[in-house]
N, C-alpha and C positions, 0 to 999 in steps of 0.2 A: 469351770473354765470361762464361761460367759461372764460371770460376776467379776473375775479377775480382769478380763478384758475391759470391762466398764470402768475400772479404777486404774488402768494403766495410764502412764503419762500422755500417750498418744490417743487416748480414747476420746471420740467426739462428745460422748456424754459428760466426761470430766471437764472438757472445755466449756460445754454448755453450763455446767454447774458453776464454774468459775466466772463466766460472764454474768450470770444471774446474781451470784453472790456479790460481785463487785458493784453491780447496779443497785442492788438493795442496800448494801452498806453505804454507798454514796448518797442514797436518799435520806440517810440519817444525819448527814453532815449539816450543821446549822447554816441557814441562808441558802447556800448553793444546793443543798439537798432538795429544796423545793422544786428546782428545775428537773432533777432526776425523778422525783416522785410524780410530777406532772407528765413526764415523757415515759414513765414505766409502762403504761398501756401500749404505747407505740412500740417499745422494744419487744414486748411479749407478743404483740400482734404480728410483727414481722417475723419473729423467730418461729411462731406456730405455723406460719404459712410457708416458711422455707425449710423447716425441719419437721419431724414427726411431732404432732401436737401433744400426744400422750407423753412423750419424753420431756417436752417443755413443761407440761403440767407437773409431772413427777419431780423434775429438778427444782421447779419453783416451790413446791410443797416441802421438799427436803430442806432447802435453804431457809424457808419461812419457819419451819419447826425448830431448826437450829438457832435462829435469831430469837425465837420466842423463849427458848430455854436460857439463852445468854442474858436477854433483857429482863427475864423474871428475877434473876439474881440482883438486878439493879432496881427492882420494884417499879419498872416502867414498861408495861406491855402494850399500851395504846398505840405506839408507832407501828407495831406489827399488824394491828387491825387495819391501819391506813394502807400499809403495803399490800396486805391481803386483798383489800377492796379494789385498789387501783390495778393490781396485777391480774386479778380475776376478771376485771373489766376488759383488759387487753386480750385475755384468752377467749372471753365470750365474743368480743369483736371478731376475732379470727374465725371462731366456730360459725357465727352467723354469716360472715362474708364468704366463707368457703362454701356454704350451702346456698349462696346467691339470694339471701333474703333481701328485702327492700332496704334502702338506705335508712329509712325511719327505724326499722328493727335493729339494724347494726348500731345505730346511735343510741336509741332509747333503752334497750335492755342493759348495756353496760352502765348507762347513766343511772338507772334505777339501783344497780348494785352499789355505786358510790354514794348515791343519795341515801340509801338504806344505812350505809356505814356512818354517814354524817348524823342521821337521826339517832343511831345507836350510841354514837359518841356523846351527844347531848343528854340522852337519857341516862347512860352509864355514868358520865362525868357528873351530872347533877346529883345522882344517888350518892356518889363518893363524897361530894361536898355538901350533902344534905340540903339541896335546893332543887327547884323545878328546872326542867330543860330550858324554859323561857328565861328564867333568872340567870342561868349560866350563859345564855346567849347575850343578855344585857351586860353581864360582867365582861365578856370578851370585847364587845363593841365599845363599852366605856373605856376599857384599858387601851384599846387601839386609838380612840379619839384623843384621849389624854396624852398618849405618847406622841401623836402627831402635833398636838398643840405645843408640847415641849420643844419639838424640833423647830416649829415656826417661831417660838419665842427666842430661839438662839440666832435667828436670821436678822440681818440689819434692817428691821422694819421700824416704822414710827411707833411710839408708845400707844397712840390712839388705835392703830391697826392691830397691835398685839392684844389690847384690851377688848377690842371688838371680837377678835377670834375667841378669846377666853369667855366672853359673855354669851357667845353663840353656842357654847358647848352643849347645854341641855337640848337645844333645838336640833343640833347636828346628830346627837346620840339618838333622840327619838325618831328622827328621819331615817337613819340607817336601821334602827330596830324595825321600823314599819316596813321597809322594803327588803329586809334581810332574806325572807324566803325566796323572793324573785332573784336576788343577787346569787344565792346559793345554786338555784336551779340553772340560771344562765351560765354561771361559771363552770358547772359540771358539763352542761351541754356543749359549751364552747371548747372545753378541754377535750372531750371525746371527738368532737367534729374535727379539730385540728389534728389530733392523733390519727384519725382515720384518713384524713387528706394527705398528711405527710407519709403515712404508712403505705398508702396506695401508690404514691409517686416512687417511693423506695423500692417497692415490690415490682413496679413496672420496669424499673431499670434492671432488675434481676430476671426479667422475663415472665413474671407472674402477673397476669392481668385479671382484675376483678371487675367484671362488667358494670355492676351497680355503682361501685365507687369510682370507676373511671369516668362516669357520666355525671359527676357532681355539678358541672356547669349547666346541665339540663334540669336540675332539680327544682321543684316548685312546691310550696306549701299546699296542703289540702284546701279546697275552696271553702269548706265549712268553718275554717279557722277565722274567717272574717267576722262571723257572728260572735265568736268568743272574744275577739278583739274589741268589737263594738260594745258588747255586754260589760267587759272589764272596764272600759273607759267610762261607760255610764254609771256603773256601780261606784267608781272612785269619787264621783261628785256627790254621792248621798251623804246625809248628815250623820247617819249611824256609823260609829267608829269602826266596828268590826266588819261591817259590810264594805265600807270604804277601803279598809285595810285589805280585804280580800280582792276588791276590784282593782286596786293599783298594782297588786302583785300579778294578777292575771293579765292585765294590760301590758306590763313590762315584759313578761315572758312571751306573749304573743308578738309584741313589737320586735323582740330579739329573733323570733322565727322569721319574721319578714326581713330583718336585717340579713339573715343567712340567705334568704331567697334573693335579696338585692346583690349580695356578694357573688352568688351563682351567676346572676345576669352580667355583672361586671367581668367575671372570669370568662363567660361566653363571648363577650365583646372583645376582650383581649385576645382570645384564641382566634376569633374570626378575622380580626385585623392584624394578627401576627405581631402584637406589641412586644417589644424586647423585655427580657426579665428585669432589667434595671428599672424601667419605667413602671412595670407592674409592682415591684417591691416599693418604689417611691410612693405610688398611689395608695397601696395598702398601709404604708407607714403614716401617710396623711390621714387616712380613715381612723387609725388608732389614736392619733393625737388631737384630732379636730372633731369635737362632738357634732358640729353642724353638718360636716360631711357624712358622719355616721348616720345622723337623722335623715339626711337626703337619700342615702343608700337604702335605708329601711323604707322610706316613702316609695322609692322605685320598686322595691319588692312588693309593697302593698298594692300599688296601682297596676302592677303586672297582671293582677287578676283580670282586669278589663282590657289593658292595652296590649299585652303579650309582646314585650320588647324584643325577645329573641326571634319572633316571627318577622319583625321588621328588619332585624340585622341579617337574617337569611335572605330576604328579598334584595337588600342592598348588595349582599355578596354575590347573589345570582346575576344581578344586572351588570356587575363589574367582571 
């Protein structure tokens, strides 16, 4: 009788299955599907904390297995692994947040799941194409750069500018290959960070408060990160290619962590001054499109180690 109730039209579990099925199916749509894939951790994170987590996990695995069977007939199963990794990341976010783990654990554990899936893709994909994972990475970057050059060649640019872009292709390809590990790690961390931030706000509106995620504006990077930041910057200037390659990637990832700390300080300032949502969004948009502003925010996060900007904001607030 209980099984029949689960499959009845008014069953909450059936509605849960439909929601997850629609979200996963939308993730496979070209172009727009990327948005659904990126926000899949958010959807499952929120569902797990509003509904029974075990039911969400079971529903997710049922839909995932069904999609695996369907896509196996089309000889394309890799998308299922991408869905599995991002979905499990969201469920892991919910599990760690529910147990009040630190924000670092809530972000890093799901990030490792997705990073592991990326590594698996390049190993498995390289084996399928009889090439090394690094060669597969070079292939993808080369194709991406070439497609962008084709787009630029269609723009109303001077012939000299188009030729300059085409001539710079090998340099651009090598540059992106060199920093690709950092780009991958930063992209994953940023995706999980945004999902956690948005999920916390959505849950707060539903009356679910997660103490560690609610205090993101108070977050600061560990003090020992400064030594990794300095070491990465120093190694990037060495003449040995492999050491320099390692150094620049370490430096970029550490810089991104300080950018997150800078954003936390900006968020604290907005909250303390009660800045309107419109101006907050406008400033965040400016950060996204202006690299110099992004670098300035990262510098604020870095120098916060010694200055403690939030302490000064609290003093100003107390005097008023």
